[in-house]
C-alpha atoms as one frame of an Amber mdcrd trajectory, in Angstrom:
protein
 127.088 104.717 106.243 128.571 106.760 109.145 126.146 109.376 110.574 128.126
 112.597 108.613 126.799 110.631 105.359 123.476 109.806 107.210 122.709 113.178
 107.858 124.212 114.577 104.028 121.891 112.334 102.440 118.828 113.278 104.632
 119.521 116.783 104.009 119.723 116.473 100.297 117.899 119.031  98.721 116.069
 119.894 101.373 115.204 123.827 101.992 114.955 123.504 106.206 114.986 120.735
 109.009 113.974 121.245 112.681 116.160 120.677 114.480 119.834 119.859 113.015
 120.936 118.510 116.029 117.729 116.743 117.037 118.304 115.113 113.060 121.808
 114.128 114.148 121.245 112.723 117.762 118.138 110.508 115.974 121.165 108.963
 113.608 123.409 108.575 116.571 121.079 106.620 117.841 120.684 103.040 116.208
 118.579 101.449 115.029 115.936 102.200 112.535 114.417 105.123 112.783 109.911
 105.923 111.435 109.660 108.189 108.856 106.785 109.354 106.909 105.470 111.762
 103.950 101.253 112.238 103.636 100.100 112.947 100.547  96.262 113.832  99.339
  95.374 111.546  96.226  93.754 114.043  94.588  94.166 113.624  90.778  96.940
 113.458  88.474 100.141 113.539  89.827 102.292 116.279  88.687 106.512 116.327
  88.282 106.522 118.227  91.454 105.132 115.601  93.474 106.379 112.597  92.018
 109.902 112.915  91.228 111.259 115.150  94.084 109.464 113.077  96.917 109.962
 110.266  95.400 113.545 111.465  95.534 113.967 112.194  99.227 111.646 109.206
 100.253 114.189 107.625  98.732 116.766 109.290 100.439 115.856 108.035 103.837
 115.500 104.706 102.721 118.976 104.723 101.742 119.540 106.753 104.866 118.350
 103.781 107.376 114.716 105.088 107.962 111.541 102.564 108.042 109.625 105.218
 105.357 105.828 105.510 105.253 104.183 106.990 102.084 101.141 107.946 103.571
  97.942 108.113 101.217  95.399 110.526 103.395  92.401 109.712 102.266  90.345
 110.822 104.366  92.458 114.004 104.584  91.247 114.385 100.944  87.616 113.700
 101.711  87.115 116.393 104.222  89.553 118.784 101.324  86.833 118.093  98.766
  89.126 116.365  96.205  87.982 114.622  94.232  83.885 115.945  94.704  83.987
 114.160  98.095  84.010 110.438  96.585  86.029 108.329  98.943  85.916 105.589
  96.703  87.513 107.671  94.169  90.657 109.291  96.114  91.044 105.289  97.366
  91.383 104.390  93.670  93.425 107.450  93.141  95.835 106.111  95.861  96.359
 103.024  94.000  97.263 105.125  91.129  99.940 106.889  93.395 101.263 103.614
  94.367 101.997 102.834  91.012 103.819 106.591  90.195 105.951 105.964  93.226
 107.015 102.424  91.776 107.440 104.156  88.000 109.261 106.552  90.009 111.739
 103.958  91.565 111.104 104.074  95.239 112.800 101.504  97.320 110.426  97.753
  97.554 110.933  98.823 101.090 108.886 101.918 101.410 105.728 101.411 102.904
 102.272 102.316 101.554  99.556 103.174 104.205  96.120 104.928 104.194  94.515
 107.079 106.520  91.367 104.140 106.041  93.354 101.421 107.774  92.892 103.252
 111.057  90.669 105.361 111.237  87.879 103.081 112.438  89.985 103.270 115.869
  88.891 104.785 119.467  92.474 105.437 120.263  93.226 107.431 117.087  90.074
 110.165 117.468  91.597 110.438 120.562  95.074 111.238 119.891  92.501 114.491
 117.847  90.650 115.488 120.261  93.904 115.417 122.567  94.990 117.850 119.827
  92.273 120.232 119.837  92.180 120.737 123.344  96.260 121.422 123.507  95.726
 124.288 120.370  93.105 127.239 120.070  91.149 127.698 117.249  93.061 130.727
 115.258  96.228 128.143 115.878  94.550 125.884 113.845  93.156 128.036 111.784
  96.741 129.197 110.483  97.471 125.514 110.125  94.492 125.414 107.158  97.394
 126.434 104.783  98.474 123.215 104.666  95.419 122.150 103.066  95.826 124.427
  99.939  92.657 126.510 102.235  91.882 129.755 103.870  91.231 130.817 107.586
  87.900 132.150 106.730  87.003 128.499 104.649  86.349 126.822 108.107  83.560
 129.262 108.875  81.413 127.496 105.905  82.643 123.790 106.567  83.773 122.864
 110.248  85.339 119.987 109.114  87.995 121.751 107.768  89.245 122.525 111.507
  89.661 118.528 111.739  92.285 118.468 109.221  95.347 119.605 111.022  94.493
 118.246 114.332  94.231 114.561 112.129  97.768 115.462 110.383  99.225 116.257
 113.911  97.880 112.305 115.804  98.892 110.878 112.496 102.583 111.533 113.209
 102.053 110.332 117.364  99.447 107.398 115.735 102.219 106.372 113.339 105.118
 106.735 116.014 107.526 109.069 113.552 110.606 109.930 114.236 110.296 112.443
 111.434 108.123 114.604 109.363 108.554 115.273 105.532 106.774 116.744 103.398
 107.165 120.307 101.292 107.163 123.719 102.374 103.980 124.068 102.660 103.575
 121.399 105.318 105.505 123.596 107.774 102.739 124.758 109.702 101.249 121.159
 110.048 104.621 119.789 111.324 105.203 123.097 114.294 101.938 122.970 115.001
 103.040 119.160 116.352 106.140 120.356 117.689 104.301 122.989 119.073 101.589
 120.705 120.941 104.026 117.617 121.873 105.140 118.808 125.105 102.032 119.183
 126.362 100.259 116.095 125.801 103.443 113.903 126.420 104.852 113.078 123.095
 108.193 112.493 121.662 109.345 115.060 119.367 110.443 114.926 116.040 112.178
 115.463 113.814 110.733 118.372 110.912 112.150 117.929 107.126 111.347 120.224
 104.382 112.098 120.204 100.296 111.219 122.964  98.594 108.335 123.287  96.345
 108.928 123.106  92.763 106.582 126.687  91.068 104.079 126.086  88.137 104.983
 126.673  84.778 103.499 130.565  85.309 106.128 131.523  87.152 105.497 133.607
  90.164 107.117 131.771  92.424 109.767 134.031  94.114 106.266 135.906  95.518
 104.726 133.119  96.781 106.205 129.645  96.477 103.111 128.129  98.500 100.373
 130.260  96.450 102.686 129.396  92.836 103.730 126.136  93.170 102.768 123.202
  91.072  99.304 122.512  90.830  97.580 119.924  88.904  94.183 122.402  89.073
  96.350 124.435  86.341  96.744 121.875  83.662  99.113 124.282  81.418 101.499
 125.204  84.199 101.901 121.961  85.313 103.695 119.423  84.069 102.320 115.378
  85.033 104.290 112.423  85.227 101.708 110.530  82.724 102.091 113.295  79.854
 103.563 112.374  76.418 106.663 113.630  74.883 104.758 116.165  72.871 102.742
 117.483  75.738 105.929 117.913  77.914 107.394 120.187  75.081 104.575 121.772
  74.518 103.556 122.868  77.909 107.660 123.576  78.675 107.794 125.637  75.800
 105.345 128.183  76.687 106.594 128.560  80.663 107.792 131.698  81.909 111.136
 132.005  81.194 112.685 135.492  81.012 115.962 135.851  79.652 118.812 136.182
  81.875 116.750 135.803  85.049 117.659 132.446  87.390 115.457 133.817  90.003
 111.462 132.835  89.958 112.512 131.326  86.659 110.685 127.907  86.524 112.006
 126.134  83.758 115.821 126.896  85.553 113.723 125.170  88.964 112.870 122.047
  87.120 116.840 121.927  85.772 117.710 122.766  89.594 115.333 120.197  92.022
 114.750 117.527  89.327 116.870 117.106  86.660 120.771 117.900  87.900 119.921
 116.003  90.514 119.257 112.268  88.761 120.938 113.091  85.845 123.782 114.981
  87.016 123.863 116.926  83.857 121.304 118.842  81.132 122.086 118.364  77.588
 121.175 121.187  74.789 121.089 121.027  71.385 121.633 123.804  69.394 122.051
 123.983  65.661 125.945 125.398  64.616 125.193 128.450  63.859 123.942 129.360
  67.512 127.063 127.436  69.209 126.262 123.633  68.808 125.363 121.483  71.539
 126.516 122.057  74.991 126.379 120.371  78.506 126.121 121.400  81.774 127.449
 119.394  84.873 126.079 121.509  86.946 123.076 123.626  88.059 125.838 126.528
  88.702 127.562 126.446  85.674 123.709 126.364  83.518 122.646 129.274  85.825
 125.665 131.179  84.840 125.617 130.963  81.767 122.043 131.591  81.181 122.784
 134.782  83.674 125.562 136.290  80.653 123.103 135.341  77.734 125.210 132.549
  76.262 121.572 130.262  76.393 118.531 131.081  74.720 115.321 130.811  76.607
 113.823 128.542  74.148 116.942 126.194  73.763 116.985 126.337  77.889 113.354
 125.211  77.474 114.197 122.349  74.483 117.005 120.881  76.632 114.477 120.959
  79.511 111.814 119.278  78.095 114.134 116.885  76.042 115.781 116.287  79.887
 111.899 115.309  81.714 111.001 112.973  78.885 114.176 110.812  79.522 113.226
 110.953  82.814 109.677 109.812  82.205 110.221 107.514  79.540 110.613 104.472
  82.161 107.006 105.800  83.842 105.436 105.732  80.837 106.514 102.229  79.690
 105.257 101.128  83.761 101.988 102.366  83.122 102.037 100.866  79.897 102.600
  98.168  81.350 100.049  98.183  84.049  97.386 100.777  83.593  94.378  99.429
  85.288  94.272 101.844  87.807  95.724 104.500  86.061  92.439 104.300  83.843
  90.391 103.717  86.451  91.502 107.058  87.766  90.799 108.518  84.414  87.441
 106.716  85.058  86.899 108.321  87.809  87.901 111.709  86.488  85.249 111.147
  83.654  88.594 111.660  81.095
């Protein structure tokens, strides 16, 4: 595969790369560069995490990267996820492994817990180096990576450790590329700021867009309105049964003829077209009959012109999602143990 082909693969579906020239130089070196994405195991996985991360991780592997799916259990503990119960968080990590396997990530992907190296003094030395190279105000600006406001660190000082840990992780794992959603940008930029001060190598930062919640509002603040499992009716979970997927999508914000800030169209754009290459909408003949859209541009154009009713769009998207989730459901039917353990930890 040529450098240009690998570059296109890494950038497919991305919103930002810092910087493109650095990425090209990295791919031109040969060898097997190292990439990662860090995730807090914090509950049942939604489709924004599942499909988008699985697709990009697959792209990175195909582009020649040794790719790490980092299960940030200690970070989730600091962030008070699952009641701050580290055992429950790690049980969730095992469920996350199952989820990504079910979503088709390549076998070459390495799964790594923070718990596997936090006992090392040399790791904490890196955390302290980052802290000493950063001001308190700079660290506080990065708290949005954990879904927190700056003032929350005034009540719990451990929150200030989190961004320094995330930066130290990148150096500890000897990464060449750090991948995450746009909500992780502050951490990656913090690394790029401190790396020259500490004599660490620079890393490429790759960011994919955030899938908005079904209630809409993503146009105003994509980070605040991203899909989150804390809003059950505004998120589609990878373990939702077909009827639940249909119910949630049927209630989604989806104004007629509006293509911007429309979460149903965003699901089609960010998940269904990249995976399926088309969207099939079944309609009664009196409303034009069935139609197949072979590109997102074609779908968005038809919707903007009023040629596709919101309920028909919702029905098509729900069926497309269910088709993509069928193998995930089959996987968990065959291997239910970690899902059941997580549900027990969640009290469900």
